[in-house]
N, C-alpha and C positions, 0 to 999 in steps of 0.2 A: 874126687869121689869121696874121700874122707871128709873134706870140708862141707860138701853137700849133706852128708850124713849128720854132721854136727849141727848144721843149721836146722835140719828136720827135727832133731832131738830137742833143740832149743824151742822151736815153735810148738812142738808137742807138749813141752813142759809149760809153756805160756798158756796154751789151750787147756791143759789139764788144770792149771791154777785157776783159770776163769771159770771152768765148769765146777770146780770144787767150791769156789767163792759163791757161785750162784746157788748150789745145793745148800750150802751153809746158810745163805740168806733166806731161802725158802723154809728151811727147818726152823730158823729163828723166828720168821714171821708166823709160821704155823704154830709154833710154840707160844708166841705172844698172844695170838688170837685165842688160844685155849687155856690161858691162865685164868684163875678164878675171877680176876677183875675186881671191880669195886663192890662193896656190899650193896644189897638191894636198896634202892631209893625208897624212902619211907613216905614222902609227900606226893606220891603219884596219884593222879585222878584216873579212875577207871571208867570206861564206856563200853558200848556195844554197837556193832552193826546189826541192823534188823532188816530183813527182806520179807515182805508179806508174800511175795511171789514164791520164795523158797519154802516158807512155812506152809503155804497151800499145797505145794508139790509134795510135801511130806504127809499130806492128809490131815493137817492140823487146822483148827479154827484160828486163823491168823490174828484176829482181834483178841481172843482169849490169850494167845501166846504173848502178844505184845503187852497186854495189861499185866500178865504174870511177871514178865521181865521188869516192868516198871515197879510193881507193887511188892512182889515176893522177893525177887533178887535185889531190888533197890537200885536199878540202873538210873543214873541221873544225867548221863550223856549218851545220846543216840546218834548214829549215822544212818540216814535213811536214803536209799536210792530212789531217784525219780525215774520211773520206767516210761520212756517216751512211747513205746509201742502199746502200753496199757492206758496211758493218760490220753493220748491222741491216736487211738486205733484207726479213726477215720479223719482225714485231713480237715482241720478246722473245727472238729468236734472234740471237746475236752471233758474228761471225767476226773475231777479233782477229789472225789469223795474219799478215797482211801488215804490220800495224802493229808487232806484237811482233817480227817479223823485222827490220824497219828499225831499230827502237830497239836491238835486240841487236847488229846490225852496227855501228851508230854507237858503242855503248858499247865494243866491242872496240877501237875506234880513238880512244877518248877524245874523241869529237865531242859537241858540245852540240846539243840539238834544241829547236826551238819547235814545239809542237803547236797547230795551228789547229783550233778546235772550233766547232760551231754548224751552222746550216743553210747558211750562205754561206761557202764555203772556196775556195781557189784553183783556177782553171781553169773554163772554160765548161761549163755555163751559169751558173756562179757558185753558184747554190743547188742542193744535191744532197739532195733530200728523197725518202725512200722513198714509193712509191705508197700504201701502206697508211695513211700519216700525213696524207694530203691530204684526208681526208673533210670536215674542218672546221678553221677557225682554232684553235678551242679544243683539238681533239685534237692538231693539229700542235704547238702551243706546249707543251702538257703533255708530249707524247712527246719533244719536243726537250730539254726540261729533264731529263727522266728519262735520256735518252741521254747528255747532257753529264755528268750525275752519274756514270754508269757509266764514262765515259772518265777523269774526274778521279780517281775512287776506284781505278781499275785502275793508273794510272800516277803518282800523286802521290808514291809512295815510290821511283820510279825516278830515280836521280841524273842520268841522261842528259837528262831533261826540264828545260830551263832556265826556261821561262816558258810561259804559256798565251796564245794569241791568241784572243780572243772575237770571232767573225765576221770576215769579210774585207771591208774597205771598205764597212761597212754603210750609210754615208750616201750612197754613189754609187748612188742609187735608180734612175737611168735606164739603168743598164748591167746586163745579165743578165736571166735568166728567174726571177723571184722573187716571193713573195707581197708584198702591200703592206707597206711598212716601218712598224714600230711602235717608236718611240723608247722608250716606256715598257717594252716587253718587252725591248729591248736592255739597259736598265738592270737589269731583273730578272735577265737572264742573267749580267751582270757580277757582281752581288751574290751570285748563287747560286754561281758559281765561287769567288769570294773566300771565301764561307762554308765551302766544302769544303776549300780549301787556302790558308792564310794565309802560306805560306812562299815562294811564287813570285809574281813580278810579272805583271800582266796587260797585254798589248799590244793597243792599238787602232790601226787603220790607216785611211788615207784617200788619195784621189787627190792626186798632187803637183801636177798642172796644173789640175784641175777642181774644187777645193774650197778652202775657207779654213782647214781643219784644226781649228778651234776646238772643234767639237762632239765630234770623236773624241778630241782631245788632252786635253780636260778630264776624260774618263772613264777613261782608262787610266793605269797606272803608267809606261808607256813608249808613245811615239807613233812609228808607222812610216809613212813616206810612200812611195808609188810614184814612179818616175822614168822617164818615157819621152821619147824625143827624136824618133824618126822613125816616123810612123804612117800608116795608111790611114784616111781619113775618108769617110763617105758624104755629108757636107755638100758643097755646091757641085757636085753632080753626080758626086761620087766622085773622090778624088784623093789622092796622097801628099803629106804635108806634114812639115816639120821645125818643131817648136815654136820660135818666135823669142824664146827667153828663155835667159838665162845662169844660172850658179850663184847669183848674187846674188838672183834671184827667190825661191829657196828659203830663202836666208839671211834675207831680209826677212820672209818668212812665219814663220820660226822666231822672229825678234825680236818680231813682233806677238803670236804665240801665247804667248810667255813673259810679255808684258805683260798679256794677257787671261786667262791661266790659271795654275795652279801647276805646269804641266808643265815638267820640267827635262831629260827624257831623249828624245832624238830619234835615229832611225836611218832608213836607206834600206832598206825591207823588200822592195822589188821594183824592181830596176834592169833595164831592157830589155837583154837579151843574146840575143834571138832576133827574127826578123822579125815585123812587124805587117802582114799582107798582106790582100788582098781575097779572102777565102775560106779554106777548110781548107788549112793550110800544106803538107801532103803533096801536094796537087794543084796547087800554084802553081809555075811554072817557077823554077829557081834564079836566073836572071837577074833575075826580079822580086823574089824574096826578098832578093837582095843590095841592092835599093834601100833597104831599111830596116835591114838588118844584114849585115855581113861582118866579117872579122877586123880591118879598120881601124876600122870603127865601134865594134866591141867595145872596143878599147883607148881610143878617144875617149870612149865613154860612161863607162868606169871612171874615167878621168882627170877627166871632168866631175863625176862623183859625189864624187870625193875633194875637189874644190874646194868643194863644198857644205859640207864640214867635219864631217859627222856621223861618229861613231866606228865604226859598223858598216854594211856594205853587203851586202845579199843579192841575188845575181844571179838572173835569171829566164830559163831557157832551156837548162840543161845537157842536158836530154833531147834537144833539137834538135841540139846539138853532136854528141851521140853518133849520132844518126840520120844526120847529114851524113857522119860519119866511116864508119859501118858500112854504111849503105844507099845512099849517094850517092858513096862513094869520094872524099870531100872532107874531109880531116882538119885543114885549116888552122884552123877555128874551135876544134876540140878542143885542138889544140896551143897556140894563142894563149891560150885560157882556162887551160890548165895553166901556161903561163909566167906569166900574171898572178897566179895563186894562189901559185906558187912564189916569185916576186919579193916578194910581200907577206909571205911567211912568213920571209924572211931578216932 
């Protein structure tokens, strides 16, 4: 009996030691992630995602908004979603006018463009599939490849197009209204685009906070991460949170991905520069919007992203800046964004 008691004490000590070591490891890692990290990288190129669909939904003249971002803010790098359900609303009938116009305006100003193609492209509900293509998975996949081929063939000779992004955060399967994720079909999409255009790199993206990056990073020529800091979450009964992680969190993930894949090119493809609120943004009081984004947080987020150390950062929310300026008589976000872009251009 005494011997059995001694054995139990011994095992309890071992178990306690393991638990203590794990706790100390977690504390160390958490502490490392939240160290100030490297100073902000100075040679960063700034860009912007622009969605004419989102601009219209805010009641804006989307062409006016786009030109203002190019001319007044001085954006020289744009990421433009290609909305399948808008371009090919009817099977075999294509309306390229919005995309042609955006590319032509970018070219006039010597701006570079990333075209995001596929069924999942930026802005809610993430997947933008025309109704006629939803009859079956087989029809949707076949029609999607046909559509992607039309996009690539139309714009592959356009010097404004710098790269193709194939799908947007395809591995973030729990976010958005989308068909079941098919990894093999994603590989087929990537190979299909590569076969049509060998001259441009292919960008794959993933969530900065909610993924390990490896699956996306090993498939693309360039990997792009999102970066959000202040969000609304439905967890815990619904609340606003700030992610308790510093720039070293992203630098550590980059280090691990470089070890596990051949990926050498990393960018921030989506930096939070607008609110993440509980509900449609236009219906949320400004005081609540400011809980997750204002001009101070905008500068802080850009500084944070520069400390991550990636060479390019694409901001997310220029349409909202313009909405605040023109619809809410609050130009501070627009002016701060303009200052940030102009400072970086010097």
